[in-house]
C-alpha positions in Angstrom: -58.7 0.3 64.8 -61.9 1.6 66.6 -64.0 -1.0 65.3 -61.4 -3.7 67.2 -61.3 -2.0 69.9 -65.0 -2.0 70.0 -64.7 -6.4 69.4 -62.4 -6.3 72.2 -64.2 -4.5 74.6 -67.8 -6.4 73.7 -65.7 -9.7 74.2 -63.9 -8.6 77.4 -67.6 -7.9 78.5 -68.9 -11.1 77.2 -65.7 -13.4 79.2 -65.8 -11.5 82.4 -67.5 -13.8 84.3 -65.2 -16.8 82.8 -62.6 -14.4 83.9 -63.6 -14.1 87.0 -64.1 -17.5 87.8 -60.8 -18.2 86.1 -58.7 -16.2 88.9 -61.2 -17.3 92.1 -60.0 -21.1 91.0 -56.2 -19.4 90.7 -56.8 -17.7 94.2 -58.5 -20.5 95.8 -55.0 -22.8 95.2 -52.3 -20.8 95.3 -48.3 -22.2 95.0 -45.2 -20.9 96.1 -42.5 -19.4 93.9 -41.2 -22.4 91.5 -43.8 -24.8 93.1 -46.8 -23.9 90.9 -46.8 -27.3 89.1 -51.1 -27.5 89.5 -51.2 -23.7 88.4 -49.3 -24.1 85.4 -50.7 -27.4 84.5 -54.2 -25.2 85.1 -53.0 -22.5 82.4 -51.9 -25.3 80.1 -55.3 -26.2 80.0 -57.2 -23.5 80.0 -54.8 -22.4 77.1 -55.4 -25.3 75.3 -59.2 -24.9 75.4 -58.7 -22.0 73.4 -56.9 -23.7 70.7 -53.9 -22.7 71.4 -50.0 -25.0 71.7 -48.4 -24.7 74.8 -44.4 -24.9 76.0 -43.0 -25.2 79.5 -39.8 -23.3 80.5 -38.4 -22.8 83.7 -40.1 -25.9 84.8 -43.5 -24.3 85.6 -43.8 -21.2 83.4 -45.6 -21.3 80.2 -45.6 -20.2 77.2 -48.0 -20.1 74.5 -48.2 -18.0 70.4 -51.1 -16.5 69.1 -50.4 -16.0 65.5 -52.2 -13.4 63.5 -52.0 -13.0 59.6 -48.1 -12.8 58.8 -47.0 -14.4 61.9 -43.5 -14.4 61.2 -43.5 -9.8 60.6 -43.2 -9.1 64.1 -43.8 -10.0 67.7 -44.8 -8.4 71.0 -44.9 -10.6 74.5 -47.0 -10.5 77.2 -46.6 -11.0 80.7 -48.3 -12.9 83.6 -46.7 -14.3 87.3 -48.2 -17.4 89.1 -46.6 -17.6 92.2 -48.5 -16.9 95.6 -46.8 -15.5 98.7 -46.1 -17.5 102.1 -49.2 -15.4 104.0 -52.4 -16.8 105.9 -55.4 -15.6 104.3 -58.1 -13.5 106.4 -60.6 -12.8 104.0 -64.1 -14.4 104.3 -64.9 -14.9 100.9 -66.2 -18.5 98.5 -62.8 -18.2 96.8 -60.4 -18.2 100.5 -56.9 -20.1 100.1 -57.4 -24.2 100.7 -54.0 -24.2 101.1 -53.2 -22.7 104.7 -50.3 -20.5 104.7 -50.3 -19.6 101.1 -52.0 -16.4 99.3 -52.0 -14.1 96.3 -52.0 -11.3 98.5 -49.9 -9.3 95.7 -52.4 -10.1 92.9 -50.8 -12.9 90.6 -54.5 -14.5 90.0 -55.4 -11.5 88.9 -52.5 -10.7 86.3 -52.5 -14.3 85.1 -56.5 -14.3 84.6 -56.1 -11.1 83.0 -53.9 -12.8 80.6 -55.9 -15.6 79.8 -58.6 -13.4 79.5 -57.0 -11.1 76.8 -55.5 -14.1 75.2 -58.6 -15.6 74.3 -59.9 -12.3 73.2 -56.7 -12.4 70.8 -57.2 -16.1 69.5 -60.6 -15.0 68.7 -59.6 -12.1 66.6 -56.7 -13.5 65.6 -57.9 -13.0 61.5 -57.5 -9.2 62.3 -54.3 -8.2 63.4 -51.0 -9.2 61.9 -48.0 -10.4 63.6 -47.6 -12.5 66.8 -48.4 -12.2 70.4 -46.7 -14.1 72.7 -48.2 -15.5 76.0 -45.4 -15.1 79.0 -46.6 -17.3 82.0 -43.4 -17.0 84.5 -42.8 -18.5 87.9 -41.3 -17.2 91.0 -41.5 -13.4 90.6 -41.5 -13.2 94.6 -38.5 -15.3 95.4 -34.7 -14.9 94.2 -33.3 -15.3 91.9 -36.8 -14.1 90.3 -38.3 -16.9 87.5 -38.0 -13.9 84.7 -34.2 -14.3 85.1 -34.6 -18.2 84.5 -37.3 -17.4 81.8 -34.6 -15.3 79.6 -31.5 -17.6 80.2 -34.1 -20.8 78.6 -34.6 -18.5 76.3 -38.2 -16.9 76.7 -36.7 -13.7 74.4 -35.9 -15.8 71.3 -38.1 -17.9 68.9 -39.5 -15.4 68.3 -37.7 -12.5 69.3 -40.5 -9.7 70.6 -39.4 -6.4 70.0 -41.2 -5.2 73.6 -42.7 -6.7 76.4 -45.8 -5.7 78.0 -47.0 -6.2 82.1 -49.7 -5.1 84.2 -49.7 -5.3 88.1 -52.6 -4.7 90.4 -52.6 -1.3 92.5 -54.9 -1.2 95.0 -54.5 2.6 95.9 -56.0 3.1 91.8 -59.9 2.8 91.8 -61.1 -0.1 89.8 -61.3 0.6 86.0 -58.3 2.8 85.9 -54.7 2.0 85.1 -51.5 4.3 85.6 -48.4 4.2 83.7 -44.9 5.6 84.0 -41.9 6.5 81.5 -38.4 5.6 82.2 -37.3 4.6 85.5 -39.8 3.4 87.5 -38.9 0.9 89.9 -36.2 0.0 92.2 -33.2 -2.9 92.3 -33.7 -4.4 95.6 -31.0 -6.4 97.7 -30.8 -7.9 100.8 -28.0 -7.3 103.3 -27.0 -9.7 106.0 -24.4 -8.6 108.4 -23.3 -10.0 111.5 -21.1 -8.0 114.2 -18.7 -10.3 116.2 -17.2 -9.0 119.5 -16.6 -10.9 123.0 -20.0 -11.2 125.3 -20.0 -12.2 128.9 -21.4 -10.3 131.9 -23.4 -7.2 131.8 -22.4 -5.8 134.0 -18.4 -6.3 133.3 -18.3 -4.1 130.2 -14.8 -4.1 130.4 -14.1 -7.5 129.6 -16.4 -7.6 126.8 -16.1 -6.3 123.0 -19.9 -5.5 122.8 -21.4 -6.6 119.5 -25.2 -4.3 120.6 -23.1 -1.4 120.9 -21.0 -1.9 117.7 -24.2 -2.6 116.1 -25.8 0.5 117.0 -23.2 2.8 115.7 -22.9 0.6 112.3 -26.8 1.3 111.7 -26.7 5.0 111.6 -23.2 5.2 110.2 -24.5 3.4 107.6 -27.4 5.6 106.8 -24.2 8.4 105.3 -23.9 6.1 102.4 -27.2 7.4 100.9 -27.1 11.2 103.1 -23.8 11.7 101.7 -22.2 9.4 98.7 -25.7 8.8 96.7 -26.7 11.6 94.3 -29.8 13.5 95.3 -30.8 12.7 91.5 -30.5 9.0 91.9 -33.5 7.5 94.4 -31.8 5.1 96.7 -33.2 3.8 100.2 -31.0 2.1 102.8 -33.0 0.4 105.1 -32.9 -2.4 108.1 -35.6 -5.0 109.0 -33.9 -7.2 111.5 -31.7 -7.1 114.6 -31.6 -10.1 116.5 -29.1 -9.6 119.3 -29.7 -13.2 121.6 -28.0 -11.9 124.8 -30.3 -10.6 127.7 -30.4 -7.9 130.4 -27.6 -8.7 132.0 -25.6 -10.8 129.4 -24.3 -9.2 126.5 -24.0 -11.7 123.2 -20.7 -12.7 121.6 -22.6 -12.0 117.9 -25.7 -9.4 117.0 -27.2 -10.6 113.2 -28.6 -7.7 110.9 -30.6 -7.5 108.0 -32.0 -4.7 105.3 -32.0 -4.3 102.2 -30.4 -1.9 99.5 -32.7 0.2 97.1 -31.6 2.0 94.2 -32.7 2.9 90.3 -28.8 3.1 89.1 -26.9 0.0 88.2 -23.3 1.7 88.7 -23.9 3.2 91.7 -25.6 0.2 93.2 -22.5 -1.3 92.8 -20.1 1.5 94.4 -22.7 1.8 97.0 -21.9 -2.2 97.8 -18.2 -1.6 97.8 -19.1 1.4 100.2 -21.6 -0.7 102.5 -18.8 -3.6 103.0 -16.0 -0.9 103.7 -17.6 1.1 105.8 -19.4 -1.7 108.3 -15.3 -3.7 107.8 -13.8 -0.6 109.4 -16.4 0.2 112.0 -16.2 -3.1 113.4 -12.7 -3.3 113.6 -11.9 0.4 114.7 -14.5 -0.6 117.5 -12.5 -3.7 118.3 -15.1 -6.2 116.6 -15.3 -7.6 113.5 -17.9 -8.5 111.2 -19.0 -10.8 107.9 -20.9 -8.8 105.4 -23.2 -11.0 102.9 -24.8 -8.3 99.8 -27.6 -10.7 97.7 -27.3 -9.1 94.5 -31.2 -9.0 93.8 -33.2 -7.9 91.2 -32.5 -5.1 88.9 -34.0 -1.6 88.7 -37.2 -1.6 86.4 -36.8 1.0 83.5 -40.0 1.5 81.0 -39.0 2.4 77.6 -40.4 5.9 76.8 -41.9 4.9 72.9 -43.3 1.6 74.0 -45.1 3.0 77.2 -46.1 6.3 75.6 -48.3 4.4 72.9 -49.3 1.9 75.8 -50.3 5.1 77.7 -52.4 6.3 74.4 -53.7 2.9 73.7 -55.1 3.2 77.0 -56.4 6.5 76.8 -58.2 5.9 73.5 -59.7 2.3 75.0 -60.6 3.5 78.5 -60.7 7.3 78.2 -58.0 9.9 79.2 -59.6 10.3 82.5 -58.9 6.8 83.6 -55.5 7.1 82.6 -53.2 8.6 85.4 -49.6 9.3 85.5 -47.6 7.2 88.1 -45.1 8.4 90.7 -41.4 6.9 91.2 -41.9 3.5 93.2 -39.1 1.9 95.7 -40.4 -1.4 95.6 -38.6 -4.2 93.5 -40.4 -6.6 90.4 -38.4 -8.9 88.6 -40.0 -8.0 85.6 -37.1 -5.3 85.7 -34.8 -8.3 84.1 -37.6 -8.0 81.0 -36.6 -4.4 80.9 -32.8 -4.6 80.9 -33.2 -6.7 78.1 -36.0 -5.2 75.1 -38.4 -2.6 75.4 -40.6 -2.8 78.0 -43.1 -1.5 79.5 -45.3 -2.2 82.7 -47.9 -0.5 84.1 -50.8 -0.5 87.2 -54.3 -1.9 87.5 -56.3 -0.3 89.8 -58.2 -2.7 92.1 -59.8 -0.7 94.8 -63.4 -0.1 96.0 -64.0 2.0 98.8 -67.6 1.7 98.8 -67.2 -2.0 98.9 -64.3 -1.8 101.9 -61.6 -3.3 99.2 -58.9 -1.0 100.1 -55.8 -3.5 102.1 -52.5 -3.0 100.1 -50.7 -5.8 98.6 -48.6 -8.7 100.8 -51.0 -8.0 103.4 -53.7 -11.2 104.4 -57.0 -9.4 104.0 -55.9 -8.4 100.1 -58.6 -8.5 97.2 -59.8 -6.9 94.2 -62.8 -5.3 93.1 -63.3 -8.4 90.0 -64.8 -5.6 88.0 -60.3 -4.9 87.4 -60.3 -8.0 85.2 -62.6 -7.0 83.0 -60.3 -4.1 81.9 -57.2 -6.3 82.9 -58.0 -8.6 79.8 -59.4 -6.5 77.6 -56.7 -3.5 77.6 -53.7 -5.9 77.5 -55.6 -7.4 74.3 -56.1 -4.0 72.9 -52.3 -2.5 73.9 -51.1 -5.4 72.0 -52.9 -5.2 68.9 -52.1 -1.1 68.5 -48.0 -2.3 69.2 -48.3 -5.1 66.4 -50.2 -1.9 64.4 -47.2 1.0 65.2 -44.5 -1.9 64.4 -46.2 -2.8 60.7 -46.6 1.2 60.3 -43.4 2.1 61.7 
């Protein structure tokens, strides 16, 4: 297997400029969630140029199979996402977004290019490993209900059914050339909370004639924090935050209603449902006690992401062998959310981080910002490592 690792490294290096070109093309032509028509067609074109057959799922999702020796013996899936964000890019680069107001600010162009690079390597070396690698290019990671959930409903984890699925995600806090892993709980569930607090508006100088929804809202936001501080187990990471409050009154006008929007995140599905119940009960009770009322809508978002300990352990060992132990780090819990979590609830999963930072070149911006970019040396790491982890996992299944 060491010889195979060396072959993968050499091919990753050989094809680096092609992979960079793929990434730049995708970056320059971003499309929003579930609208990735041109991106999907481009991915199909590239895969077909490698000699692979492609199939569509979830309208703009693409799936392909790389068949090694004895292809029906076992299957491992590799996943990338295709969509971009509604952000106006501020980078002064040749591959700057051509679609005003749309940008690959979360690195999905990197994920897709890396997986295409890995596909090229695996297709070329398919005679040197057993089993099948399922390539999954999914739409809509950034938008509820998440492309992963749609792909699963349409059968992406069947025919053939993978024993596990592997995904990688850019990590601008980690230098290019390094990767990070975490076993078990890793990323949080993410639910959206919309509350309309209703009162009786009027002149601000006559408060006795009004039921002030602004005052009620101020109490409500503070009171809801006890859901976390007094009902969540300290052992379960939990976040409740409100980022938008809209009270369209004036200095001398109390409005009839106030709109509040926030997010609830945790890493326990039982507690998640209980917290929703408590949020509703507290909000309705507090508003009523102060003479008002409220409408509350909690949109059930992505589940929490759990990395299978066995699969993640093997993937981490493979990364250490491929990159050197000094280039593999252990990650902390992350309260961000990812729709890859849907896969992790269905099959053994490993979601790891790909370093993209280069401080010397000023490449330090975080994801979801208009200046996000990467050190493109990360693409050689990303494509080669995904290919190596896939063949190592297939070998582990064979031995097992």
